[in-house]
C-alpha positions in Angstrom: 10.8 7.0 -4.8 11.5 3.3 -4.0 9.2 0.7 -5.4 8.0 -2.3 -3.5 7.5 -5.5 -5.6 5.1 -8.2 -4.5 2.8 -10.8 -5.9 -0.7 -9.2 -6.1 -3.7 -10.5 -8.0 -2.4 -12.4 -10.9 1.3 -11.7 -10.8 4.3 -9.6 -9.6 3.4 -5.9 -9.3 5.4 -2.8 -8.5 4.0 -0.5 -5.8 5.1 3.1 -5.1 3.7 6.3 -3.7 5.0 9.4 -5.4 4.6 12.8 -3.8 1.6 13.6 -6.0 0.0 10.2 -5.1 0.7 10.9 -1.4 -1.3 14.1 -1.7 -4.1 12.1 -3.4 -4.0 9.5 -0.6 -4.3 12.1 2.1 -7.3 13.7 0.2 -9.0 10.3 -0.3 -8.5 9.1 3.3 -8.7 12.3 5.2 -5.5 11.3 7.1 -2.0 12.7 6.9 0.8 10.5 5.5 2.6 10.7 8.8 -0.4 9.4 10.7 -0.9 6.5 8.1 2.8 5.6 8.3 2.8 5.4 12.1 -0.5 3.8 12.8 -0.9 1.3 9.9 1.8 -1.1 11.0 0.1 -1.2 14.4 -3.1 -2.5 12.7 -5.0 0.8 13.3 -6.5 1.5 9.9 -9.8 1.6 8.0 -10.5 -0.8 5.2 -11.0 2.0 2.7 -7.5 3.3 3.6 -6.0 -0.1 2.9 -7.7 -0.2 -0.5 -6.6 3.3 -1.4 -3.0 2.7 -0.5 -3.0 -0.4 -2.7 -4.8 1.4 -5.6 -2.6 4.5 -5.6 0.6 2.5 -5.1 -0.2 0.3 -8.1 -0.6 3.5 -10.1 2.8 4.8 -8.8 4.3 1.5 -9.7 3.2 1.8 -13.3 -0.2 0.2 -13.5 -2.8 2.2 -15.4 -5.5 3.8 -13.2 -8.3 1.7 -14.6 -6.4 -1.5 -14.0 -5.3 -0.4 -10.6 -8.9 0.3 -9.6 -10.0 -3.1 -10.9 -7.1 -4.9 -9.1 -7.7 -3.1 -5.8 -11.4 -3.9 -6.0 -10.9 -7.5 -6.7 -7.8 -8.4 -4.6 -7.7 -5.8 -1.8 -11.3 -4.9 -1.1 -12.8 -8.4 -1.5 -10.0 -10.6 -0.1 -8.7 -11.3 3.4 -6.8 -8.5 4.9 -3.8 -10.7 5.5 -3.2 -10.7 1.7 -3.0 -6.9 1.1 -2.0 -5.6 4.6 1.7 -6.6 4.3 1.9 -4.8 0.9 0.3 -1.6 2.2 2.7 -1.6 5.2 5.7 -2.1 3.0 4.6 0.7 0.7 4.2 3.1 3.7 7.5 2.0 5.1 9.1 2.8 1.7 7.7 6.3 2.0 8.9 6.6 5.6 12.3 4.9 5.4 13.1 5.1 1.7 13.0 1.3 1.3 10.7 -1.5 2.3 11.6 -3.5 5.4 12.4 -7.1 4.8 9.4 -9.4 5.6 8.6 -13.0 5.9 5.8 -13.9 3.5 2.4 -13.5 5.2 3.8 -11.4 8.1 3.7 -7.7 8.5 7.0 -5.9 9.1 7.7 -5.0 12.7 8.8 -1.6 13.9 12.3 -1.7 15.2 
């Protein structure tokens, strides 16, 4: 599983969704991973889905579950979407493509 590295919260963090975490993401959001991967880059998502992607991807990247929950609550749930949306999209693209698409800071990746 490819990790995406980005500044989040107070420093650089690794984000990755492992197969087990994908199952948990589907359970928590009620949406299939394929649906999330296809509609998220289009901006069609719920706030709770964004926060769960960030939280679970932090865990997959090596952050403890408690710290991941605190970071997601502070820096995804309570901050502007423009800060966490590009990370969530890159994480989902890593699941879909095997590697995150290159982005310009502050912009969401585009679908080719």
